[in-house]
N, CA, C and O of each residue as an XYZ file, in Angstrom:
564
protein
N     124.401     89.565    111.556
C     123.610     90.287    110.594
C     123.054     89.289    109.582
O     123.800     88.502    108.999
N     121.777     89.326    109.386
C     121.157     88.408    108.430
C     121.402     88.889    107.009
O     121.726     90.055    106.781
N     121.242     87.970    106.049
C     121.415     88.317    104.634
C     120.447     89.421    104.230
O     120.778     90.261    103.395
N     119.252     89.424    104.817
C     118.234     90.418    104.468
C     118.642     91.824    104.888
O     118.265     92.800    104.239
N     119.411     91.936    105.974
C     119.798     93.257    106.465
C     121.235     93.633    106.105
O     121.696     94.729    106.424
N     121.923     92.735    105.453
C     123.312     92.998    105.070
C     123.350     94.050    103.952
O     122.619     93.923    102.970
N     124.191     95.086    104.088
C     124.245     96.108    103.038
C     124.905     95.558    101.776
O     125.674     94.599    101.842
N     124.606     96.167    100.624
C     125.254     95.714     99.390
C     126.755     95.996     99.456
O     127.174     97.049     99.937
N     127.548     95.062     98.976
C     129.002     95.216     99.014
C     129.486     95.916     97.746
O     129.099     95.528     96.644
N     130.331     96.947     97.886
C     130.924     97.564     96.700
C     131.741     96.534     95.926
O     132.210     95.549     96.497
N     131.907     96.762     94.642
C     132.612     95.802     93.801
C     134.001     96.263     93.386
O     134.683     95.553     92.648
N     134.432     97.420     93.836
C     135.766     97.896     93.479
C     136.018     99.281     94.040
O     135.138     99.902     94.636
N     137.220     99.743     93.840
C     137.581    101.106     94.228
C     137.661    101.920     92.941
O     138.470    101.629     92.060
N     136.824    102.931     92.842
C     136.761    103.762     91.645
C     137.904    104.771     91.610
O     138.483    105.044     90.558
N     138.216    105.320     92.787
C     139.275    106.313     92.863
C     139.951    106.254     94.220
O     139.364    105.820     95.211
N     141.192    106.698     94.242
C     141.960    106.833     95.479
C     142.636    108.191     95.420
O     142.940    108.683     94.333
N     142.876    108.804     96.575
C     143.431    110.154     96.611
C     144.717    110.218     97.416
O     144.871    109.561     98.446
N     145.628    111.025     96.914
C     146.826    111.412     97.640
C     146.870    112.934     97.671
O     146.278    113.599     96.821
N     147.568    113.473     98.644
C     147.650    114.916     98.817
C     149.110    115.335     98.750
O     149.978    114.714     99.362
N     149.366    116.400     97.993
C     150.737    116.842     97.742
C     150.850    118.350     97.925
O     149.854    119.070     97.865
N     152.062    118.813     98.147
C     152.296    120.243     98.306
C     152.720    120.929     97.014
O     152.794    122.157     96.969
N     152.999    120.162     95.963
C     153.441    120.736     94.693
C     152.845    119.920     93.544
O     153.350    118.850     93.205
N     151.767    120.437     92.951
C     151.094    119.710     91.868
C     151.964    119.585     90.627
O     151.863    118.593     89.906
N     152.817    120.569     90.361
C     153.682    120.487     89.185
C     154.639    119.301     89.294
O     154.816    118.548     88.336
N     155.255    119.140     90.466
C     156.152    117.995     90.673
C     155.385    116.681     90.580
O     155.869    115.714     89.992
N     154.189    116.647     91.163
C     153.362    115.433     91.117
C     152.963    115.109     89.684
O     152.949    113.942     89.291
N     152.641    116.125     88.908
C     152.240    115.917     87.513
C     153.374    115.265     86.719
O     153.134    114.349     85.932
N     154.592    115.730     86.922
C     155.750    115.145     86.236
C     156.014    113.732     86.754
O     156.236    112.815     85.963
N     155.991    113.551     88.074
C     156.306    112.257     88.648
C     155.324    111.178     88.183
O     155.735    110.142     87.660
N     154.033    111.425     88.375
C     153.047    110.402     88.035
C     152.842    110.268     86.527
O     152.612    109.166     86.028
N     152.923    111.380     85.803
C     152.696    111.344     84.367
C     153.905    110.912     83.561
O     153.780    110.084     82.659
N     155.079    111.461     83.869
C     156.276    111.175     83.081
C     157.042    109.973     83.648
O     157.313    109.012     82.927
N     157.386    110.027     84.925
C     158.196    108.957     85.520
C     157.414    107.640     85.579
O     157.914    106.601     85.148
N     156.185    107.684     86.113
C     155.400    106.452     86.232
C     154.599    106.139     84.971
O     154.122    105.016     84.812
N     154.446    107.099     84.086
C     153.776    106.851     82.813
C     152.265    106.749     82.877
O     151.655    106.126     82.008
N     151.639    107.354     83.898
C     150.183    107.306     83.994
C     149.559    108.327     83.044
O     150.136    109.382     82.784
N     148.383    107.999     82.536
C     147.665    108.897     81.630
C     146.963    109.984     82.433
O     146.086    109.689     83.245
N     147.342    111.233     82.211
C     146.684    112.351     82.884
C     145.343    112.596     82.217
O     145.257    112.678     80.991
N     144.285    112.714     83.033
C     142.964    112.941     82.454
C     142.380    114.288     82.836
O     141.412    114.731     82.218
N     142.950    114.960     83.854
C     142.424    116.273     84.214
C     143.416    117.022     85.084
O     144.110    116.428     85.909
N     143.475    118.337     84.892
C     144.245    119.220     85.777
C     143.419    120.473     85.953
O     142.972    121.065     84.971
N     143.212    120.882     87.187
C     142.552    122.138     87.499
C     143.528    122.972     88.301
O     143.738    122.737     89.491
N     144.121    123.947     87.637
C     145.072    124.904     88.206
C     145.861    124.317     89.366
O     146.560    123.316     89.212
N     145.741    124.951     90.532
C     146.486    124.517     91.715
C     145.653    123.636     92.633
O     146.020    123.429     93.789
N     144.516    123.106     92.126
C     143.645    122.291     92.971
C     143.932    120.800     92.869
O     144.066    120.120     93.887
N     144.029    120.280     91.626
C     144.215    118.832     91.494
C     144.742    118.454     90.114
O     144.679    119.224     89.156
N     145.265    117.229     90.061
C     145.618    116.572     88.805
C     145.207    115.111     88.963
O     145.510    114.479     89.975
N     144.504    114.574     87.943
C     143.962    113.223     88.005
C     144.610    112.356     86.928
O     144.911    112.820     85.829
N     144.817    111.080     87.273
C     145.447    110.116     86.365
C     144.610    108.843     86.282
O     144.064    108.383     87.285
N     144.515    108.281     85.084
C     143.848    107.002     84.900
C     144.818    105.885     85.271
O     145.989    105.908     84.894
N     144.304    104.904     86.021
C     145.059    103.707     86.382
C     144.135    102.528     86.114
O     143.342    102.146     86.975
N     144.236    101.951     84.916
C     143.301    100.893     84.532
C     141.886    101.427     84.597
O     141.613    102.491     84.040
N     140.965    100.723     85.264
C     139.590    101.200     85.364
C     139.391    102.213     86.498
O     138.278    102.702     86.694
N     140.437    102.529     87.236
C     140.352    103.442     88.382
C     141.031    104.768     88.067
O     141.658    104.931     87.021
N     140.893    105.710     88.996
C     141.512    107.026     88.854
C     142.286    107.345     90.131
O     141.794    107.144     91.241
N     143.499    107.842     89.947
C     144.311    108.326     91.066
C     144.156    109.834     91.110
O     144.531    110.534     90.170
N     143.602    110.329     92.205
C     143.364    111.750     92.402
C     144.522    112.323     93.203
O     144.824    111.840     94.295
N     145.169    113.346     92.671
C     146.251    114.023     93.388
C     145.756    115.429     93.702
O     145.503    116.218     92.792
N     145.620    115.742     94.980
C     145.034    117.011     95.407
C     146.034    117.888     96.153
O     146.957    117.399     96.804
N     145.826    119.185     96.039
C     146.437    120.171     96.913
C     145.490    120.280     98.114
O     144.358    120.733     97.948
N     145.917    119.880     99.313
C     144.992    119.866    100.452
C     144.469    121.252    100.814
O     143.353    121.366    101.321
N     145.245    122.307    100.568
C     144.770    123.660    100.878
C     143.514    124.002    100.088
O     142.644    124.717    100.585
N     143.412    123.496     98.856
C     142.262    123.805     97.999
C     141.076    122.883     98.265
O     139.931    123.321     98.157
N     141.315    121.620     98.609
C     140.187    120.698     98.820
C     139.518    120.897    100.178
O     138.424    120.385    100.414
N     140.173    121.638    101.067
C     139.563    121.934    102.361
C     138.568    123.091    102.274
O     137.828    123.349    103.223
N     138.551    123.787    101.135
C     137.642    124.918    100.949
C     136.253    124.422    100.558
O     136.125    123.371     99.929
N     135.194    125.182    100.933
C     133.844    124.796    100.506
C     133.735    124.847     98.979
O     134.477    125.588     98.334
N     132.827    124.074     98.400
C     132.692    124.072     96.943
C     132.268    125.443     96.421
O     131.482    126.149     97.052
N     132.806    125.803     95.254
C     132.459    127.101     94.657
C     131.486    126.943     93.499
O     130.958    127.934     92.994
N     131.242    125.707     93.073
C     130.329    125.442     91.966
C     129.112    124.688     92.504
O     129.241    123.532     92.908
N     127.930    125.321     92.519
C     126.751    124.648     93.080
C     126.340    123.387     92.320
O     125.623    122.549     92.866
N     126.782    123.242     91.076
C     126.470    122.030     90.307
C     127.360    120.857     90.725
O     127.036    119.705     90.438
N     128.488    121.144     91.404
C     129.404    120.102     91.887
C     129.644    120.319     93.382
O     130.712    120.790     93.773
N     128.671    119.984     94.208
C     128.775    120.273     95.644
C     129.624    119.249     96.418
O     129.188    118.711     97.436
N     130.824    118.996     95.925
C     131.715    118.056     96.607
C     132.090    118.651     97.965
O     132.622    119.760     98.015
N     131.831    117.950     99.054
C     132.145    118.495    100.374
C     133.659    118.681    100.550
O     134.456    117.970     99.936
N     134.039    119.636    101.389
C     135.468    119.797    101.686
C     136.043    118.494    102.249
O     135.371    117.785    102.999
N     137.273    118.189    101.887
C     137.941    116.978    102.373
C     139.439    117.160    102.218
O     139.903    118.138    101.632
N     140.178    116.221    102.742
C     141.623    116.300    102.585
C     142.339    115.570    103.693
O     141.736    115.071    104.643
N     143.638    115.526    103.539
C     144.496    114.874    104.520
C     145.832    115.602    104.534
O     146.191    116.282    103.572
N     146.535    115.460    105.590
C     147.875    116.035    105.721
C     148.834    114.903    106.061
O     148.475    113.959    106.766
N     150.031    115.006    105.562
C     151.030    113.985    105.833
C     151.021    112.903    104.781
O     150.127    112.850    103.937
N     152.027    112.034    104.836
C     152.163    111.002    103.813
C     151.020    109.993    103.806
O     150.572    109.527    104.853
N     150.564    109.672    102.611
C     149.563    108.640    102.416
C     150.208    107.446    101.724
O     151.431    107.364    101.617
N     149.379    106.530    101.260
C     149.874    105.332    100.586
C     148.919    104.945     99.473
O     147.701    105.053     99.616
N     149.481    104.496     98.369
C     148.702    103.917     97.283
C     149.508    102.760     96.711
O     150.735    102.820     96.641
N     148.812    101.711     96.306
C     149.453    100.551     95.697
C     148.868    100.371     94.305
O     147.652    100.277     94.142
N     149.742    100.324     93.298
C     149.355    100.175     91.902
C     149.805     98.809     91.402
O     150.848     98.302     91.817
N     149.025     98.221     90.520
C     149.324     96.880     90.005
C     150.384     96.956     88.909
O     150.319     97.795     88.010
N     151.358     96.058     89.008
C     152.400     95.927     87.994
C     152.731     94.445     87.862
O     152.811     93.731     88.862
N     152.919     93.994     86.654
C     153.286     92.596     86.428
C     154.753     92.376     86.795
O     155.575     93.280     86.648
N     155.074     91.185     87.266
C     156.432     90.875     87.720
C     157.482     91.182     86.666
O     158.553     91.689     87.001
N     157.206     90.888     85.405
C     158.214     91.120     84.373
C     158.413     92.600     84.050
O     159.284     92.944     83.252
N     157.613     93.480     84.661
C     157.751     94.922     84.459
C     158.513     95.610     85.596
O     158.849     96.790     85.493
N     158.783     94.882     86.668
C     159.424     95.485     87.836
C     160.807     96.037     87.516
O     161.134     97.153     87.918
N     161.624     95.271     86.798
C     162.998     95.702     86.492
C     162.983     97.014     85.706
O     163.737     97.936     86.020
N     162.137     97.098     84.699
C     162.056     98.311     83.889
C     161.583     99.502     84.729
O     162.127    100.599     84.598
N     160.579     99.301     85.587
C     160.084    100.394     86.426
C     161.130    100.815     87.444
O     161.296    102.009     87.693
N     161.838     99.862     88.036
C     162.900    100.199     88.983
C     163.948    101.073     88.296
O     164.418    102.054     88.871
N     164.313    100.710     87.059
C     165.289    101.478     86.294
C     164.784    102.911     86.045
O     165.543    103.868     86.196
N     163.504    103.057     85.665
C     162.924    104.386     85.435
C     162.976    105.226     86.709
O     163.309    106.410     86.666
N     162.647    104.608     87.835
C     162.674    105.325     89.113
C     164.095    105.764     89.452
O     164.320    106.910     89.842
N     165.044    104.858     89.304
C     166.434    105.181     89.618
C     166.960    106.276     88.701
O     167.674    107.169     89.158
N     166.618    106.224     87.403
C     167.050    107.269     86.468
C     166.446    108.623     86.821
O     167.044    109.661     86.537
N     165.270    108.620     87.436
C     164.621    109.862     87.860
C     165.116    110.323     89.229
O     164.673    111.357     89.731
N     166.035    109.561     89.838
C     166.568    109.927     91.148
C     165.651    109.576     92.301
O     165.752    110.167     93.376
N     164.759    108.624     92.092
C     163.820    108.199     93.133
C     164.364    106.959     93.825
O     164.432    105.894     93.212
N     164.755    107.077     95.098
C     165.270    105.905     95.809
C     164.184    104.855     96.036
O     163.011    105.184     96.218
N     164.590    103.602     96.022
C     163.686    102.491     96.318
C     163.730    102.259     97.831
O     164.805    102.088     98.406
N     162.560    102.254     98.470
C     162.487    101.989     99.912
C     162.604    100.500    100.209
O     163.286    100.103    101.154
N     161.941     99.678     99.403
C     161.972     98.228     99.620
C     161.472     97.524     98.367
O     160.655     98.053     97.614
N     161.992     96.308     98.165
C     161.499     95.428     97.109
C     161.643     94.012     97.621
O     162.736     93.592     98.004
N     160.543     93.271     97.629
C     160.581     91.926     98.205
C     159.381     91.115     97.741
O     158.440     91.644     97.149
N     159.436     89.826     98.021
C     158.321     88.916     97.773
C     157.608     88.650     99.097
O     158.243     88.354    100.109
N     156.283     88.759     99.073
C     155.462     88.458    100.241
C     155.445     86.939    100.466
O     155.838     86.185     99.575
N     154.996     86.478    101.647
C     154.950     85.032    101.908
C     154.167     84.236    100.853
O     154.459     83.061    100.632
N     153.172     84.865    100.198
C     152.417     84.144     99.167
C     153.125     84.175     97.808
O     152.632     83.588     96.845
N     154.288     84.861     97.721
C     155.069     84.908     96.491
C     154.879     86.156     95.653
O     155.650     86.375     94.719
N     153.884     86.987     95.945
C     153.662     88.221     95.182
C     154.772     89.230     95.482
O     155.239     89.331     96.617
N     155.182     89.961     94.472
C     156.279     90.926     94.581
C     155.734     92.326     94.826
O     154.695     92.696     94.280
N     156.447     93.118     95.658
C     156.134     94.527     95.908
C     157.396     95.368     95.780
O     158.499     94.915     96.085
N     157.210     96.594     95.326
C     158.274     97.586     95.195
C     157.739     98.881     95.788
O     156.713     99.396     95.344
N     158.439     99.410     96.797
C     158.011    100.623     97.496
C     158.992    101.763     97.241
O     160.203    101.555     97.168
N     158.441    102.981     97.105
C     159.240    104.194     96.933
C     158.376    105.376     97.362
O     157.217    105.195     97.735
N     158.930    106.572     97.311
C     158.206    107.777     97.727
C     158.033    108.718     96.542
O     158.922    108.843     95.700
N     156.871    109.381     96.488
C     156.697    110.424     95.483
C     157.348    111.708     96.008
O     157.802    111.728     97.152
N     157.409    112.777     95.212
C     158.082    114.007     95.672
C     157.489    114.614     96.939
O     158.177    115.363     97.633
N     156.218    114.310     97.263
C     155.594    114.837     98.480
C     155.801    113.926     99.683
O     155.376    114.267    100.786
N     156.448    112.769     99.496
C     156.686    111.849    100.606
C     155.646    110.763    100.749
O     155.735    109.960    101.678
N     154.651    110.703     99.859
C     153.665    109.620     99.901
C     154.337    108.299     99.575
O     155.225    108.244     98.725
N     153.922    107.241    100.242
C     154.422    105.905     99.982
C     153.666    105.325     98.793
O     152.447    105.162     98.838
N     154.406    105.015     97.729
C     153.810    104.423     96.534
C     154.358    103.005     96.407
O     155.553    102.765     96.580
N     153.477    102.093     96.109
C     153.855    100.683     95.984
C     153.384    100.158     94.639
O     152.285    100.480     94.186
N     154.208     99.360     94.013
C     153.785     98.533     92.896
C     153.746     97.111     93.435
O     154.661     96.681     94.136
N     152.686     96.386     93.106
C     152.573     94.997     93.534
C     151.888     94.200     92.443
O     151.129     94.733     91.635
N     152.175     92.918     92.443
C     151.469     92.040     91.517
C     149.997     91.995     91.918
O     149.665     91.996     93.103
N     149.127     91.954     90.921
C     147.696     92.063     91.150
C     147.072     90.974     91.998
O     145.955     91.133     92.490
N     147.773     89.883     92.172
C     147.223     88.777     92.959
C     147.737     88.790     94.401
O     147.614     87.785     95.102
N     148.308     89.900     94.854
C     148.854     90.005     96.216
C     147.829     89.583     97.280
O     148.194     88.904     98.240
N     146.584     89.962     97.133
C     145.571     89.694     98.153
C     144.709     88.471     97.851
O     143.729     88.223     98.553
N     145.056     87.709     96.823
C     144.284     86.492     96.521
C     144.497     85.437     97.591
O     143.929     84.348     97.506
């Protein structure tokens, strides 16, 4: 593909989505346990959290599979079933404190290790079974 025909490359991920069966549990887990700033909740449809310059969208899949009801927001139906994955950035010196918060909340740690490049990761599950990871921001450098 020549430079002239190459499409423009996106510069970041604005939002990522996970799907859960209980928004109330997700709201407590992501907002209280993980300390994310909640920016929106719409009844039983979704709860959104700010993560730095990005947004983590937590959806009830039963509601997002429905056609849009507001013609001003014609978001097409979408969704997923089963466990997903999201990785959030955390500095190495914050891992111990976050691990303690997770353990105090009764959240088991699935794994914690250093990758071959030296970056640290911590894996656990949210109440819906989604795989959540904290990693140092330079993991993919």
